[in-house]
C-alpha positions in Angstrom: 8.4 6.1 -22.0 12.0 5.4 -21.1 13.9 2.3 -22.2 14.0 1.2 -18.5 10.2 1.5 -18.2 9.6 -0.4 -21.4 11.9 -3.2 -20.2 10.1 -3.4 -16.8 6.8 -3.6 -18.6 8.0 -6.3 -20.9 9.4 -8.2 -17.9 6.2 -7.9 -16.0 4.3 -9.2 -19.1 6.6 -12.2 -19.4 6.1 -13.0 -15.7 2.3 -12.8 -16.1 2.5 -15.1 -19.2 4.6 -17.6 -17.3 2.2 -17.7 -14.4 -0.9 -17.9 -16.6 0.6 -20.7 -18.7 1.6 -22.6 -15.6 -1.9 -22.2 -14.2 -3.5 -23.3 -17.5 -1.2 -26.3 -17.8 -1.8 -27.3 -14.2 -5.6 -27.0 -14.5 -5.5 -29.1 -17.7 -3.0 -31.8 -16.8 -2.1 -31.4 -13.1 0.9 -29.9 -11.4 3.2 -32.8 -12.4 2.9 -31.6 -16.0 4.2 -28.2 -15.1 8.0 -28.2 -15.8 10.2 -25.3 -16.8 11.0 -27.1 -20.0 7.3 -27.4 -20.9 6.6 -23.9 -19.9 9.5 -22.6 -22.0 8.1 -24.5 -25.0 4.6 -23.2 -24.5 5.5 -19.6 -24.1 8.3 -19.8 -26.7 11.0 -18.5 -24.4 14.2 -20.3 -23.3 14.5 -21.9 -19.9 17.0 -19.3 -18.9 14.4 -16.6 -19.4 12.0 -18.5 -17.1 14.8 -18.7 -14.5 15.4 -15.0 -14.8 11.8 -14.6 -13.4 11.5 -17.6 -11.1 14.1 -19.9 -9.5 12.0 -22.9 -10.3 8.6 -24.6 -10.1 8.2 -23.9 -6.4 8.3 -20.1 -7.0 5.9 -20.5 -9.9 3.5 -22.4 -7.6 3.9 -19.6 -5.1 3.0 -17.0 -7.7 -0.1 -18.9 -8.8 -1.0 -19.3 -5.1 -0.8 -15.5 -4.6 -2.9 -14.8 -7.7 -5.4 -17.4 -6.6 -5.7 -16.1 -3.0 -6.5 -12.7 -4.5 -9.3 -14.3 -6.6 -10.6 -16.3 -3.7 -10.8 -13.2 -1.5 -12.7 -11.4 -4.3 -15.1 -14.3 -4.8 -15.9 -14.5 -1.1 -16.4 -10.8 -0.8 -18.6 -10.6 -3.8 -20.8 -13.5 -2.5 -21.0 -12.1 1.0 -21.7 -8.5 -0.2 -24.8 -9.8 -2.0 -26.1 -11.6 1.0 -28.4 -10.1 3.6 -27.9 -11.0 7.3 -25.2 -13.0 9.1 -26.6 -16.5 8.3 -26.9 -15.7 4.6 -23.4 -14.2 4.5 -21.9 -17.2 6.2 -23.7 -19.6 3.8 -22.7 -17.4 0.8 -19.1 -17.5 2.0 -19.2 -21.3 2.3 -20.7 -21.7 -1.2 -18.3 -19.3 -2.8 -15.3 -21.0 -1.1 -16.4 -24.5 -2.2 -17.3 -23.3 -5.7 -13.8 -21.7 -6.1 -12.1 -24.9 -5.0 -14.2 -27.0 -7.4 -13.7 -24.6 -10.4 -10.0 -24.0 -9.8 -8.5 -27.3 -8.5 -4.9 -26.6 -9.5 -5.0 -23.1 -8.1 -6.6 -24.3 -4.9 -3.8 -26.9 -4.6 -1.2 -24.2 -5.2 -2.8 -22.1 -2.3 -3.4 -24.8 0.2 -1.7 -28.1 -0.7 1.6 -27.5 -2.5 4.8 -26.0 -1.4 5.1 -22.6 -3.1 7.7 -21.4 -0.6 5.2 -19.0 1.0 4.9 -18.5 4.8 1.4 -18.9 6.2 0.1 -17.5 9.5 3.2 -15.5 10.2 4.2 -11.9 10.2 5.9 -12.2 6.8 2.9 -13.9 5.2 2.3 -12.2 1.8 -0.5 -9.7 1.7 -2.8 -11.7 -0.7 -2.8 -14.7 1.7 -3.5 -12.4 4.6 -6.3 -10.8 2.6 -7.9 -14.1 1.7 -8.1 -15.0 5.4 -9.4 -11.5 6.1 -12.2 -12.0 3.6 -13.3 -15.1 5.6 -12.9 -13.3 8.9 -15.1 -10.4 7.8 -18.2 -12.5 7.8 -17.2 -15.2 10.3 -16.0 -12.9 12.9 -19.5 -11.5 13.4 -20.9 -15.0 14.2 -18.0 -16.4 16.3 -20.0 -16.0 19.5 -19.3 -14.5 22.9 -15.9 -15.3 24.4 -14.7 -17.0 21.2 -11.7 -15.5 19.4 -12.9 -14.5 15.9 -9.6 -15.6 14.3 -9.7 -19.0 15.9 -13.3 -19.5 14.9 -12.4 -18.5 11.3 -9.6 -21.0 11.2 -11.9 -23.7 12.4 -14.6 -22.9 10.0 -12.1 -22.6 7.2 -10.7 -26.1 8.1 -14.2 -27.5 7.8 -14.6 -25.9 4.4 -11.2 -27.2 3.3 -12.1 -30.7 4.4 -15.3 -30.6 2.5 -13.5 -29.2 -0.6 -10.7 -31.8 -0.6 -12.9 -34.8 0.4 -15.5 -34.0 -2.3 -12.8 -33.5 -4.9 -11.1 -36.8 -4.0 -14.5 -38.6 -4.4 -14.7 -39.4 -0.7 -17.9 -37.4 -0.3 -20.7 -37.4 -2.9 -21.0 -34.0 -4.6 -24.8 -34.1 -4.7 -24.9 -33.6 -0.9 -22.7 -30.5 -0.9 -25.5 -28.1 -0.2 -26.7 -30.1 2.8 -23.2 -30.1 4.1 -23.0 -26.4 3.8 -26.3 -26.0 5.7 -25.0 -28.3 8.5 -21.7 -26.4 8.8 -23.5 -23.0 8.8 -26.2 -24.1 11.3 -24.1 -26.2 13.6 -20.6 -24.6 13.5 -21.6 -21.0 13.0 -24.9 -21.5 14.8 -26.6 -18.7 12.9 
């Protein structure tokens, strides 16, 4: 292995460590607790080393968002692959999405609530974000209905799930009724 390859591997390892540490800190204490100073202390590197990877917290949030979008897409695909039939796939998608949001609140915020400097719904949207949307579209597109744009339907269904996730987490909706809400969204919105 060349010196250059070793340095690139070490750099990639530091970057993964920064992102993992930021994510862990955010999940434990919230995004306000994530500062470059605290990250530098936790990973035992200087702040200039952090800045050699990320220009600041915003880019770190973006990196966590991209990682989280990849995980969300995988969770949705795994859940829908195990389901048989359109209704079961849509219900599995909804449950997987809401479960991901509940289990990873800081990551969910990085993807959908915080400014990570990432463009959404544009040509230059990063591939992991496009893929997360594609994971939803794969199951929802088949139930959109005649004359309804599958992408628009997916956006609307996603908005309903996002509302359920954020309102439940904020304590505005009782969590014990989540399954009934999933059934209503699936039956009334997807009409399957």
